C-alpha positions as a printed NumPy array, in Angstrom:
array([[  64.94 ,   48.41 ,  -64.024],
       [  67.783,   45.977,  -63.549],
       [  71.299,   47.13 ,  -64.255],
       [  72.63 ,   46.118,  -67.667],
       [  75.617,   45.932,  -69.968],
       [  75.633,   45.236,  -73.708],
       [  78.102,   43.392,  -75.933],
       [  78.239,   44.6  ,  -79.531],
       [  80.572,   43.282,  -82.222],
       [  82.821,   44.829,  -84.808],
       [  81.054,   42.426,  -87.201],
       [  78.902,   39.322,  -87.348],
       [  80.146,   35.995,  -85.943],
       [  82.747,   37.573,  -83.632],
       [  81.631,   35.345,  -80.75 ],
       [  79.167,   37.584,  -78.903],
       [  76.686,   34.774,  -78.242],
       [  79.188,   32.561,  -76.416],
       [  80.671,   35.507,  -74.518],
       [  77.229,   36.574,  -73.285],
       [  76.413,   32.991,  -72.25 ],
       [  79.727,   32.677,  -70.427],
       [  79.347,   36.033,  -68.696],
       [  75.806,   35.094,  -67.669],
       [  77.124,   31.915,  -66.033],
       [  80.022,   33.835,  -64.422],
       [  77.55 ,   36.318,  -62.934],
       [  75.353,   33.492,  -61.632],
       [  78.409,   32.021,  -59.925],
       [  78.718,   35.371,  -58.108],
       [  75.209,   34.959,  -56.755],
       [  73.53 ,   37.424,  -59.125],
       [  70.099,   36.987,  -60.699],
       [  70.918,   37.384,  -64.382],
       [  68.883,   37.494,  -67.587],
       [  69.938,   37.573,  -71.266],
       [  68.43 ,   39.922,  -73.837],
       [  68.844,   40.355,  -77.572],
       [  66.587,   43.012,  -79.128],
       [  66.778,   41.573,  -82.646],
       [  68.132,   38.269,  -83.873],
       [  68.346,   36.708,  -87.33 ],
       [  68.438,   32.931,  -87.293],
       [  66.518,   29.873,  -88.419],
       [  67.751,   28.072,  -85.321],
       [  64.769,   28.84 ,  -83.108],
       [  63.729,   27.592,  -79.69 ],
       [  60.366,   27.463,  -77.945],
       [  59.976,   29.742,  -74.931],
       [  57.246,   30.649,  -72.477],
       [  54.434,   32.644,  -74.069],
       [  52.168,   34.159,  -71.4  ],
       [  48.455,   33.654,  -72.008],
       [  48.911,   31.029,  -74.726],
       [  47.17 ,   28.132,  -72.919],
       [  50.206,   25.897,  -72.969],
       [  51.564,   27.028,  -76.318],
       [  54.938,   28.598,  -76.819],
       [  56.628,   31.353,  -78.753],
       [  59.796,   31.453,  -80.826],
       [  63.11 ,   32.993,  -79.825],
       [  66.628,   32.574,  -81.146],
       [  68.338,   29.391,  -80.002],
       [  71.155,   31.548,  -78.621],
       [  68.876,   33.213,  -76.076],
       [  67.56 ,   29.78 ,  -75.077],
       [  71.17 ,   28.758,  -74.357],
       [  71.857,   32.002,  -72.503],
       [  68.761,   31.433,  -70.35 ],
       [  70.17 ,   28.001,  -69.428],
       [  73.426,   29.756,  -68.504],
       [  71.381,   31.991,  -66.186],
       [  69.534,   29.034,  -64.693],
       [  66.113,   30.401,  -65.681],
       [  63.328,   29.398,  -68.048],
       [  63.533,   30.973,  -71.522],
       [  61.022,   33.749,  -72.231],
       [  59.88 ,   35.294,  -75.495],
       [  60.88 ,   38.657,  -74.031],
       [  64.555,   37.653,  -74.077],
       [  64.474,   38.017,  -77.883],
       [  61.5  ,   40.185,  -78.848],
       [  62.292,   40.376,  -82.589],
       [  63.39 ,   37.257,  -84.483],
       [  63.971,   37.284,  -88.232],
       [  63.799,   33.876,  -89.926],
       [  65.216,   34.11 ,  -93.481],
       [  63.021,   32.449,  -96.109],
       [  64.799,   33.771,  -99.213],
       [  67.836,   35.83 , -100.142],
       [  65.835,   39.047,  -99.766],
       [  63.04 ,   38.318,  -97.3  ],
       [  62.337,   36.94 ,  -93.83 ],
       [  59.502,   35.923,  -91.582],
       [  59.26 ,   38.412,  -88.705],
       [  58.483,   37.01 ,  -85.246],
       [  57.623,   39.574,  -82.547],
       [  57.437,   38.568,  -78.881],
       [  57.196,   34.941,  -79.928],
       [  54.42 ,   35.243,  -82.512],
       [  54.563,   35.552,  -86.29 ],
       [  54.129,   39.253,  -87.077],
       [  54.405,   38.984,  -90.849],
       [  56.878,   38.699,  -93.681],
       [  59.098,   41.435,  -95.022],
       [  61.684,   42.028,  -97.678],
       [  64.885,   43.625,  -96.415],
       [  63.917,   47.135,  -97.553],
       [  60.403,   46.854,  -96.117],
       [  61.79 ,   45.633,  -92.81 ],
       [  63.828,   48.801,  -92.401],
       [  60.596,   50.796,  -92.54 ],
       [  58.981,   48.38 ,  -90.064],
       [  61.626,   48.888,  -87.376],
       [  60.113,   52.055,  -85.905],
       [  57.018,   50.08 ,  -84.881],
       [  59.117,   47.226,  -83.533],
       [  61.082,   49.42 ,  -81.12 ],
       [  57.994,   49.672,  -78.914],
       [  57.882,   45.877,  -78.625],
       [  61.626,   45.785,  -77.893],
       [  61.331,   48.308,  -75.071],
       [  58.245,   46.563,  -73.678],
       [  60.128,   43.25 ,  -73.546],
       [  63.17 ,   45.013,  -72.133],
       [  61.117,   46.21 ,  -69.159],
       [  59.7  ,   42.716,  -68.58 ],
       [  63.059,   40.935,  -68.768],
       [  64.552,   43.183,  -66.108],
       [  61.847,   42.482,  -63.534],
       [  63.391,   40.784,  -60.494],
       [  66.892,   40.644,  -62.005],
       [  70.13 ,   42.071,  -60.65 ],
       [  71.789,   42.189,  -64.07 ],
       [  70.783,   41.905,  -67.715],
       [  73.484,   41.115,  -70.289],
       [  72.459,   42.272,  -73.742],
       [  73.745,   40.96 ,  -77.054],
       [  73.811,   43.163,  -80.133],
       [  73.406,   41.976,  -83.72 ],
       [  75.768,   42.509,  -86.614],
       [  77.764,   45.66 ,  -85.941],
       [  77.165,   49.273,  -84.836],
       [  79.578,   50.246,  -87.625],
       [  76.739,   49.648,  -90.115],
       [  75.948,   53.342,  -89.855],
       [  73.835,   53.218,  -93.024],
       [  71.215,   51.448,  -90.875],
       [  71.643,   53.611,  -87.766],
       [  68.604,   55.883,  -88.158],
       [  66.184,   52.983,  -87.634],
       [  68.4  ,   50.682,  -85.602],
       [  66.827,   48.567,  -82.859],
       [  69.621,   46.016,  -82.444],
       [  72.739,   47.964,  -81.478],
       [  73.217,   51.661,  -80.694],
       [  69.593,   52.463,  -81.417],
       [  68.661,   50.263,  -78.481],
       [  71.66 ,   51.152,  -76.288],
       [  70.98 ,   54.884,  -76.452],
       [  67.223,   54.51 ,  -75.841],
       [  67.74 ,   52.168,  -72.875],
       [  70.943,   53.888,  -71.665],
       [  72.968,   50.679,  -71.573],
       [  76.796,   50.879,  -71.622],
       [  78.42 ,   48.984,  -74.487],
       [  81.488,   46.766,  -74.642],
       [  82.766,   46.174,  -78.181],
       [  83.96 ,   42.69 ,  -79.203],
       [  86.599,   42.234,  -81.899],
       [  87.527,   38.886,  -83.487],
       [  91.292,   38.622,  -83.911],
       [  91.075,   35.214,  -85.603],
       [  89.641,   36.72 ,  -88.797],
       [  92.405,   39.342,  -88.955],
       [  92.339,   43.132,  -89.012],
       [  91.107,   43.468,  -85.444],
       [  92.978,   46.745,  -84.802],
       [  91.359,   48.307,  -87.867],
       [  87.932,   46.893,  -86.984],
       [  87.948,   48.336,  -83.457],
       [  89.555,   51.636,  -84.442],
       [  87.361,   51.868,  -87.535],
       [  84.216,   51.382,  -85.465],
       [  85.352,   54.25 ,  -83.23 ],
       [  85.953,   56.396,  -86.302],
       [  82.548,   55.937,  -87.938],
       [  80.345,   56.129,  -84.833],
       [  78.638,   59.4  ,  -84.048],
       [  79.769,   61.209,  -80.913],
       [  76.562,   60.186,  -79.123],
       [  77.089,   56.503,  -79.936],
       [  80.814,   56.639,  -79.215],
       [  80.086,   57.837,  -75.684],
       [  78.107,   54.635,  -75.048],
       [  81.215,   52.469,  -75.532],
       [  82.989,   51.748,  -72.238],
       [  85.743,   49.582,  -73.695],
       [  86.42 ,   46.487,  -75.748],
       [  87.298,   42.783,  -75.662],
       [  89.576,   40.932,  -78.064],
       [  88.129,   37.481,  -78.78 ],
       [  89.378,   34.187,  -80.297],
       [  93.099,   34.759,  -79.684],
       [  95.522,   31.904,  -80.399],
       [  99.038,   31.836,  -79.006],
       [ 101.02 ,   34.18 ,  -76.748],
       [  98.863,   37.163,  -75.718],
       [ 101.952,   39.246,  -74.917],
       [ 102.523,   39.468,  -78.67 ],
       [  99.446,   41.693,  -78.856],
       [ 100.573,   44.264,  -76.292],
       [ 101.528,   46.684,  -79.066],
       [  98.093,   46.074,  -80.598],
       [  96.409,   47.119,  -77.367],
       [  98.508,   50.285,  -77.296],
       [  97.622,   51.016,  -80.925],
       [  93.887,   50.627,  -80.296],
       [  94.233,   52.849,  -77.205],
       [  95.968,   55.488,  -79.309],
       [  93.106,   55.596,  -81.819],
       [  90.181,   55.214,  -79.41 ],
       [  91.15 ,   55.867,  -75.772],
       [  88.995,   52.833,  -74.962],
       [  90.257,   50.445,  -72.268],
       [  90.667,   46.738,  -72.985],
       [  88.829,   44.443,  -70.586],
       [  90.863,   41.423,  -71.653],
       [  91.941,   39.07 ,  -74.401],
       [  89.9  ,   35.865,  -74.662],
       [  91.643,   32.791,  -76.074],
       [  90.029,   30.415,  -78.532],
       [  87.424,   28.736,  -76.341],
       [  87.518,   24.996,  -77.059],
       [  84.533,   24.437,  -74.77 ],
       [  82.402,   26.555,  -77.114],
       [  82.406,   23.666,  -79.605],
       [  80.354,   21.677,  -77.073],
       [  77.584,   24.291,  -77.046],
       [  74.659,   24.431,  -79.495],
       [  75.458,   26.598,  -82.504],
       [  73.134,   29.473,  -83.274],
       [  73.986,   30.476,  -86.788],
       [  74.373,   28.619,  -90.092],
       [  77.6  ,   30.605,  -90.643],
       [  79.357,   27.967,  -88.517],
       [  78.334,   25.145,  -90.85 ],
       [  81.28 ,   25.932,  -93.093],
       [  83.508,   24.963,  -90.148],
       [  81.547,   21.776,  -89.444],
       [  81.89 ,   20.254,  -92.897],
       [  84.081,   17.392,  -91.698],
       [  84.567,   15.345,  -88.573],
       [  86.895,   12.723,  -87.165],
       [  86.496,    9.251,  -88.714],
       [  84.544,    7.002,  -86.344],
       [  82.379,    3.864,  -86.357],
       [  79.255,    5.541,  -87.785],
       [  79.282,    8.346,  -90.322],
       [  76.173,   10.551,  -90.275],
       [  75.749,   12.72 ,  -93.382],
       [  73.719,   15.945,  -93.088],
       [  72.977,   17.883,  -96.303],
       [  73.466,   21.621,  -95.742],
       [  70.106,   22.906,  -96.961],
       [  69.993,   26.515,  -98.108],
       [  67.414,   27.407,  -95.417],
       [  68.563,   24.841,  -92.882],
       [  66.845,   25.241,  -89.521],
       [  67.495,   23.905,  -86.041],
       [  70.575,   21.968,  -87.117],
       [  71.604,   21.788,  -83.459],
       [  69.349,   18.704,  -83.481],
       [  72.574,   16.967,  -84.552],
       [  74.676,   18.169,  -81.587],
       [  73.893,   15.169,  -79.337],
       [  75.058,   12.816,  -82.1  ],
       [  78.246,   14.873,  -82.525],
       [  78.934,   14.366,  -78.824],
       [  78.895,   10.565,  -79.186],
       [  82.441,    9.126,  -79.302],
       [  81.536,    6.52 ,  -81.956],
       [  79.727,    8.935,  -84.281],
       [  81.149,   11.183,  -86.991],
       [  78.766,   13.906,  -88.176],
       [  79.57 ,   15.337,  -91.613],
       [  77.75 ,   18.429,  -92.886],
       [  77.73 ,   18.142,  -96.679],
       [  77.898,   21.469,  -98.548],
       [  76.004,   22.118, -101.793],
       [  77.784,   20.721, -104.838],
       [  79.308,   17.854, -102.853],
       [  77.83 ,   14.32 , -103.065],
       [  76.499,   12.623,  -99.964],
       [  79.336,   10.335,  -98.812],
       [  78.765,    6.714,  -99.918],
       [  80.209,    5.364,  -96.658],
       [  77.575,    7.082,  -94.499],
       [  75.486,    4.685,  -92.443],
       [  72.847,    7.312,  -91.645],
       [  71.607,   10.38 ,  -93.515],
       [  69.727,   12.98 ,  -91.47 ],
       [  67.725,   15.606,  -93.35 ],
       [  67.259,   18.472,  -90.889],
       [  64.606,   21.155,  -90.595],
       [  64.092,   23.853,  -93.195],
       [  62.512,   27.302,  -93.194],
       [  61.592,   26.788,  -96.857],
       [  60.705,   23.141,  -97.434],
       [  59.74 ,   23.372, -101.107],
       [  62.647,   25.645, -102.002],
       [  65.151,   23.404, -100.25 ],
       [  63.556,   20.305, -101.794],
       [  64.094,   21.734, -105.278],
       [  67.721,   22.562, -104.43 ],
       [  68.146,   19.07 , -102.974],
       [  67.415,   17.684, -106.436],
       [  69.611,   20.276, -108.169],
       [  72.539,   19.074, -106.048],
       [  71.886,   15.47 , -107.076],
       [  71.336,   14.526, -103.447],
       [  68.09 ,   12.745, -104.389],
       [  70.128,   10.229, -106.431],
       [  72.692,    9.935, -103.635],
       [  69.909,    9.305, -101.127],
       [  68.328,    6.622, -103.324],
       [  71.705,    4.889, -103.666],
       [  72.226,    5.179,  -99.915],
       [  68.938,    3.434,  -99.212],
       [  69.616,    0.77 , -101.836],
       [  72.853,   -0.024,  -99.971],
       [  70.787,   -0.556,  -96.808],
       [  71.498,    2.819,  -95.25 ],
       [  69.192,    4.474,  -92.73 ],
       [  67.479,    7.86 ,  -93.112],
       [  65.952,   10.263,  -90.57 ],
       [  63.972,   13.364,  -91.51 ],
       [  63.154,   15.986,  -88.869],
       [  60.378,   18.528,  -89.416],
       [  60.994,   19.972,  -92.916],
       [  63.261,   17.01 ,  -93.606],
       [  60.365,   14.679,  -92.746],
       [  58.124,   16.566,  -95.187],
       [  60.734,   16.216,  -97.953],
       [  60.905,   12.441,  -97.491],
       [  57.284,   12.021,  -98.585],
       [  55.786,   11.742, -102.055],
       [  54.566,   15.332, -102.383],
       [  54.648,   18.696, -100.597],
       [  51.797,   21.08 , -101.405],
       [  51.481,   24.748, -100.454],
       [  48.101,   25.822, -101.876],
       [  48.112,   29.207, -100.106],
       [  51.642,   30.092, -101.222],
       [  52.807,   30.412,  -97.611],
       [  56.431,   29.655,  -98.514],
       [  56.475,   31.372, -101.901],
       [  55.325,   31.241, -105.503],
       [  56.059,   27.513, -106.044],
       [  53.016,   25.764, -104.618],
       [  53.973,   22.105, -104.887],
       [  56.963,   19.844, -105.374],
       [  57.502,   16.132, -105.73 ],
       [  59.071,   14.68 , -102.611],
       [  61.937,   12.229, -102.305],
       [  59.583,    9.245, -102.12 ],
       [  61.24 ,    7.578,  -99.145],
       [  58.016,    7.613,  -97.12 ],
       [  54.466,    7.029,  -98.358],
       [  53.1  ,   10.326,  -97.027],
       [  52.086,   13.74 ,  -98.343],
       [  52.277,   17.167,  -96.709],
       [  49.938,   20.123,  -97.118],
       [  51.124,   23.468,  -95.744],
       [  48.556,   25.235,  -93.571],
       [  48.6  ,   28.806,  -92.201],
       [  48.419,   27.871,  -88.52 ],
       [  51.863,   27.318,  -87.038],
       [  52.523,   24.753,  -84.312],
       [  54.944,   26.112,  -81.685],
       [  55.217,   24.235,  -78.399],
       [  57.466,   22.319,  -76.064],
       [  56.38 ,   18.707,  -76.152],
       [  56.28 ,   15.596,  -74.024],
       [  56.907,   12.635,  -76.307],
       [  57.812,    8.96 ,  -76.581],
       [  59.603,    6.878,  -79.184],
       [  57.066,    4.374,  -80.477],
       [  59.47 ,    1.669,  -81.741],
       [  61.647,    1.77 ,  -78.607],
       [  58.985,    2.809,  -76.069],
       [  61.344,    5.338,  -74.501],
       [  60.739,    8.919,  -73.366],
       [  61.784,   11.776,  -75.645],
       [  62.193,   15.483,  -75.057],
       [  61.866,   18.277,  -77.551],
       [  59.703,   20.863,  -79.236],
       [  57.715,   21.542,  -82.382],
       [  57.976,   24.52 ,  -84.731],
       [  56.278,   23.745,  -88.016],
       [  53.654,   24.497,  -90.61 ],
       [  51.849,   21.71 ,  -92.395],
       [  49.933,   18.485,  -91.904],
       [  51.386,   15.168,  -93.053],
       [  49.201,   12.153,  -93.827],
       [  49.499,    8.855,  -95.69 ],
       [  49.798,    5.071,  -95.348],
       [  53.189,    5.088,  -93.593],
       [  51.763,    7.112,  -90.682],
       [  50.155,    3.873,  -89.443],
       [  53.699,    3.199,  -88.196],
       [  54.286,    6.372,  -86.158],
       [  57.82 ,    7.164,  -85.082],
       [  56.813,    9.181,  -82.041],
       [  53.864,   10.029,  -79.863],
       [  53.771,   13.746,  -79.059],
       [  51.571,   14.786,  -76.14 ],
       [  49.82 ,   11.44 ,  -76.513],
       [  49.108,   11.824,  -80.251],
       [  50.823,    9.715,  -82.921],
       [  53.368,   11.632,  -84.989],
       [  55.646,   10.903,  -87.875],
       [  56.091,    7.788,  -89.96 ],
       [  58.385,    4.797,  -90.436],
       [  58.879,    2.946,  -93.714],
       [  57.796,   -0.689,  -93.981],
       [  61.411,   -1.885,  -93.809],
       [  62.11 ,    0.28 ,  -90.766],
       [  65.052,    2.096,  -92.335],
       [  63.403,    5.502,  -92.92 ],
       [  62.011,    7.549,  -90.045],
       [  60.318,   10.942,  -90.06 ],
       [  59.087,   13.119,  -87.205],
       [  58.077,   16.675,  -86.392],
       [  59.888,   16.504,  -83.035],
       [  62.982,   18.692,  -82.789],
       [  65.419,   17.489,  -80.124],
       [  64.837,   13.85 ,  -81.015],
       [  68.44 ,   12.857,  -80.293],
       [  68.676,   14.828,  -77.035],
       [  67.055,   11.986,  -75.104],
       [  70.027,    9.947,  -73.891],
       [  68.313,    6.553,  -73.576],
       [  66.661,    6.825,  -76.993],
       [  69.882,    7.946,  -78.667],
       [  71.755,    4.976,  -77.196],
       [  69.099,    2.486,  -78.312],
       [  68.816,    3.988,  -81.788],
       [  72.582,    3.855,  -82.307],
       [  72.58 ,    0.301,  -80.999],
       [  69.993,   -0.589,  -83.659],
       [  72.515,    0.682,  -86.227],
       [  75.212,   -1.547,  -84.748],
       [  77.047,    1.246,  -82.939],
       [  77.757,    1.517,  -79.236],
       [  76.198,    4.652,  -77.824],
       [  75.06 ,    6.079,  -74.555],
       [  76.863,    6.896,  -71.348],
       [  76.541,   10.599,  -72.224],
       [  74.227,   12.941,  -70.341],
       [  73.923,   15.509,  -73.123],
       [  72.244,   18.216,  -71.042],
       [  74.891,   17.81 ,  -68.344],
       [  77.559,   18.165,  -71.063],
       [  76.068,   21.518,  -72.067],
       [  76.067,   22.647,  -68.422],
       [  79.707,   21.621,  -68.049],
       [  80.633,   23.462,  -71.245],
       [  78.967,   26.625,  -69.912],
       [  80.916,   26.278,  -66.67 ],
       [  84.157,   25.803,  -68.63 ],
       [  83.499,   28.882,  -70.774],
       [  82.701,   30.943,  -67.674],
       [  85.919,   29.78 ,  -66.003],
       [  87.966,   30.79 ,  -69.06 ],
       [  86.348,   34.217,  -69.155],
       [  86.973,   34.739,  -65.448],
       [  90.642,   33.871,  -66.054],
       [  91.128,   36.2  ,  -69.026],
       [  88.647,   39.049,  -68.555],
       [  88.198,   41.556,  -65.762],
       [  84.652,   40.32 ,  -65.117],
       [  84.247,   42.421,  -61.973],
       [  85.088,   45.568,  -63.917],
       [  82.652,   44.547,  -66.667],
       [  79.798,   43.925,  -64.239],
       [  80.62 ,   47.194,  -62.433],
       [  79.887,   49.05 ,  -65.686],
       [  76.23 ,   48.067,  -65.481],
       [  73.706,   50.79 ,  -64.959]])
């Protein structure tokens, strides 16, 4: 087995994902062969990873582990995130195990399911470590959720089984970091407490010397050493976001030549499709929260993916966004729908087998003359594609249920693996596709923006992500004792 360390948080959204990615890149810069691992993730931002024995198909993992694999300079694998929960409702999720759909479970049922899933976690854990010098593990939520400890596979339940030392991460930006670190120490069992080798303070703004008394206070309560205080990492904003929690912080942008409005669907999925547009200097991306109208000065509306197309379509109408979208098109605005967003743009979405829930059909937004029928077989694969109208190469992946047909598909928007995909309206202003990552292709993005009258291009988006990872790693090396952290590994 490779040596390993694990970062766990005092709560959700404390910055573990970015810290793990940065530490992975810092370890690579030291010449180490590094791999990321997250036993259990909950996110509708999924990526496609290698799935052994699938004849070219792929499996789903959290987008965060895809990013962390890039930081390590290796291909993503389903074993980097063996259990992925994709929320479909307020109380239930689809469960993906080692890349494949395992089933669906309500929250209470999932707790009973965890005992069986630990075997898959440990199997993947053994595979990830093969040929590696170091594995950096990311926890989920917080080990302080001791009500879930008996069946835990994400935090201390995994750490104790795999004997991986833990470094706790506290978020000072949200306040109460002394209490959160000391409180975690207080509620952990003696066995779990022994797994903690120290802690990191994350997202600090200002003069770190002002927190010296805080470090002493935490030491008084816990006897844990501090491995460093990480400042607010500006470079992290240039990395793909994993979790919809961050959407509340992305609700507005800087005013630029083109405003792109993105409705924040309740089960929004893979919204990092918008990141390449956000990186363009002439483009302002605005995520529109429920209850807020789509901005009338938007030149482009992008409807992103959804884990619950019919449910989000019904909410779309409840918010009045259907009327806003109709007015937008009447003004001559452009519309792009990706995956679930493409399905919503049609005339009807049908789910005869009740795959998404009890509502089996819903009238679409009528922007494209197509209909979608949900089917049990799920398409999951990395794809080679081309833009049909611009005849330019695209890059991306597919994760979707359903088959979409209708008159507008005679004008396909893309060709995926040589097969026509998507649809374009007769006036050319509405485009739908199943291809995630549509805007990641630099040449296509530049030409598409040019067609909207906006200068684009000159940005190598993938290179920007690599540079952001390097910048995060450099910041961590400046503010953390990385050598001491890596020396903890066993």
